[in-house]
N, C-alpha and C positions, 0 to 999 in steps of 0.2 A: 417538537418544532424544528429540531435539527435533523437533517438526514445527511448520510454519507452513502454515496452510490458508487460502486466500482464497475468498471467495464473493461474489456480488452482481453479477457481470458479466452482460452480455447486449447485446441490440440495442436501441438508442433513437434516436429522431429528433433531428436538430439542434434545439438549444434545450432539450432535455430534460434529466432529472437521473437520476443513479444513485448508490447508496451501496454502496461496497465495504466488506467486513469481512475482517479477518485475525484468526485465532485461533491462539494459541500454546499448545502442549501438551507435556508430557513432563517430564523431570527438571529443572525450571527453578528456579534459585535467585533470579536476578534478571534483569530485562530493562532494558537500557540504551537506546540510541538505536533508534528504529524509523522505517521509511520506506517510501514507495511509489515504485516505479520503473515505467517502461513501456518497451516495445520494439515499435515498429512494423516492418512488413515491410521488409527492406533497410536498416534504420537501427540505430544503436547504442542499447543501453539507456541510458536517461536518468533522472536523479532528477526525480521529480514533487514530492514533499513529504517533509519529515522532521519528527520530533518528538523532543526530547531534554530531559528535565527540564522539561517544559511549554513549552519554546521551540520555535517552529515556523518552518519554512523552506520556501519555495515556489519553483519554477521561475517565471521571468518569464511564461511562456506560460499559466500556470494561475492566477496571483494574481487574487484577487477572485472567482474562479469556483469554486475547489476549497477544501475545508476539511478538515484532518487532525485527528484526535482520538484519544485512547486511554483505555481503561479499565484501569488497572493491576490492580485487583482480579480482573477477568475475564480478564486477559492478552489483551485484544483491542485492535485498533487499527482505525480507520475512515477512509474517504475519501468525503466528501460532494461529489459533482461535479454542478455545475449549469451551465446555459448551454452545453451540450456542443456541440462542433464536430466536423466530419468528421475534422479533423487530431488529435483526441484518440483516434481509433481506434488500438488497440494492445493488446497483452497487458500487463496490469498485474501486477506482482510485489510481494509483501510482503517486507520485509527487516528483520532485527532483530539486534542485538548482545546476545547472551545468555550469561549465566554459569549453568552447571549446578551441581547439588549436588556433582558431582565436582570443582568448582572450576575447570573449564576455561572460558574465555570465547572464544567463537567467533561468526562471522558466519553467519547462516543465511538461506535464501531459500525462499519458498514456490513452488508449481508454476505459479502464474499463473492469471489469469482474463481471458477475452477481453472487451473492450469495443469494440463496433461502433457508430459514429454514422453513420446513413444514413437517408435518406428512402425 
Protein backbone atom coordinates (compact mmCIF):
# COMPACT_ATOMS: atom_id res chain seq x y z
CA UNK A 1 0.00 0.00 0.00
CA UNK A 2 3.04 2.25 0.17
CA UNK A 3 4.76 3.35 -3.01
CA UNK A 4 7.93 5.29 -3.65
CA UNK A 5 8.25 6.68 -7.17
CA UNK A 6 11.42 8.31 -8.45
CA UNK A 7 11.62 10.73 -11.35
CA UNK A 8 14.08 13.14 -12.92
CA UNK A 9 16.74 10.80 -14.22
CA UNK A 10 18.18 11.01 -17.70
CA UNK A 11 21.24 11.63 -19.83
CA UNK A 12 23.46 14.58 -18.94
CA UNK A 13 26.90 15.73 -20.02
CA UNK A 14 29.81 15.77 -17.57
CA UNK A 15 29.66 18.90 -15.46
CA UNK A 16 25.89 19.11 -15.82
CA UNK A 17 23.11 18.97 -13.27
CA UNK A 18 20.02 16.91 -12.57
CA UNK A 19 17.35 16.97 -9.90
CA UNK A 20 15.84 13.70 -8.77
CA UNK A 21 12.50 13.51 -6.99
CA UNK A 22 10.94 10.79 -4.90
CA UNK A 23 7.24 10.82 -4.09
CA UNK A 24 5.78 8.64 -1.36
CA UNK A 25 2.12 7.64 -1.45
CA UNK A 26 -0.25 5.26 0.24
CA UNK A 27 -1.42 4.65 3.77
CA UNK A 28 1.39 6.62 5.40
CA UNK A 29 1.26 7.65 9.04
CA UNK A 30 4.82 8.91 9.29
CA UNK A 31 8.05 8.92 7.30
CA UNK A 32 11.24 8.64 9.29
CA UNK A 33 14.61 8.45 7.57
CA UNK A 34 14.84 8.85 3.80
CA UNK A 35 17.75 8.34 1.51
CA UNK A 36 19.09 7.97 -2.00
CA UNK A 37 21.11 4.95 -3.05
CA UNK A 38 22.68 4.10 -6.37
CA UNK A 39 23.87 1.00 -8.13
CA UNK A 40 26.21 1.01 -11.08
CA UNK A 41 26.58 -2.06 -13.36
CA UNK A 42 28.64 -4.75 -11.67
CA UNK A 43 28.78 -2.86 -8.38
CA UNK A 44 26.98 -3.07 -5.07
CA UNK A 45 24.23 -0.65 -4.18
CA UNK A 46 25.67 2.22 -2.16
CA UNK A 47 24.28 5.02 -0.02
CA UNK A 48 24.53 8.40 -1.72
CA UNK A 49 22.79 10.64 0.80
CA UNK A 50 20.31 10.42 3.64
CA UNK A 51 18.19 12.80 5.68
CA UNK A 52 16.72 12.16 9.11
CA UNK A 53 15.08 14.84 11.27
CA UNK A 54 16.80 17.45 9.12
CA UNK A 55 20.26 15.94 9.57
CA UNK A 56 21.93 15.06 6.29
CA UNK A 57 24.64 12.59 5.49
CA UNK A 58 26.58 12.19 2.23
CA UNK A 59 28.94 9.71 0.68
CA UNK A 60 32.42 11.21 0.39
CA UNK A 61 32.26 10.87 -3.39
CA UNK A 62 29.32 13.29 -3.68
CA UNK A 63 29.97 15.78 -0.87
CA UNK A 64 29.83 19.40 -2.05
CA UNK A 65 28.25 18.30 -5.36
CA UNK A 66 24.93 16.75 -4.27
CA UNK A 67 22.28 18.13 -1.95
CA UNK A 68 19.44 16.15 -0.39
CA UNK A 69 16.22 17.72 0.85
CA UNK A 70 12.66 16.74 1.69
CA UNK A 71 9.22 18.27 1.85
CA UNK A 72 7.38 16.49 4.65
CA UNK A 73 4.01 18.03 3.80
CA UNK A 74 4.20 16.76 0.23
CA UNK A 75 5.89 13.48 1.25
CA UNK A 76 8.64 14.14 -1.24
CA UNK A 77 12.41 13.95 -1.23
CA UNK A 78 14.85 15.48 -3.67
CA UNK A 79 18.45 15.05 -4.74
CA UNK A 80 20.04 18.01 -6.47
CA UNK A 81 23.08 16.78 -8.34
CA UNK A 82 25.63 19.14 -9.86
CA UNK A 83 29.11 18.87 -11.37
CA UNK A 84 28.14 15.38 -12.49
CA UNK A 85 30.87 12.94 -13.45
CA UNK A 86 30.77 9.79 -15.58
CA UNK A 87 31.31 7.77 -12.41
CA UNK A 88 27.96 9.05 -11.12
CA UNK A 89 26.26 6.94 -13.78
CA UNK A 90 23.98 4.46 -12.04
CA UNK A 91 20.40 3.59 -11.23
CA UNK A 92 19.34 5.81 -8.35
CA UNK A 93 16.90 4.43 -5.80
CA UNK A 94 14.74 6.16 -3.23
CA UNK A 95 14.57 4.52 0.20
CA UNK A 96 12.40 5.38 3.17
CA UNK A 97 11.56 4.14 6.62
CA UNK A 98 7.76 4.44 6.83
CA UNK A 99 5.11 3.74 9.42
CA UNK A 100 1.67 3.04 8.01
CA UNK A 101 -1.73 3.74 9.57
CA UNK A 102 -1.79 0.05 10.35
CA UNK A 103 1.14 0.95 12.61
CA UNK A 104 3.68 -1.28 10.91
CA UNK A 105 7.05 0.34 10.32
CA UNK A 106 8.96 -0.98 7.33
CA UNK A 107 11.68 -0.05 4.89
CA UNK A 108 10.60 0.66 1.33
CA UNK A 109 12.37 1.03 -2.01
CA UNK A 110 11.42 2.77 -5.22
CA UNK A 111 11.83 1.19 -8.63
CA UNK A 112 14.85 3.32 -9.53
CA UNK A 113 15.66 5.97 -12.11
CA UNK A 114 18.59 5.83 -14.51
CA UNK A 115 21.18 8.59 -14.46
CA UNK A 116 23.74 8.53 -17.26
CA UNK A 117 26.60 11.02 -17.38
CA UNK A 118 28.26 10.95 -20.77
CA UNK A 119 29.41 13.25 -23.53
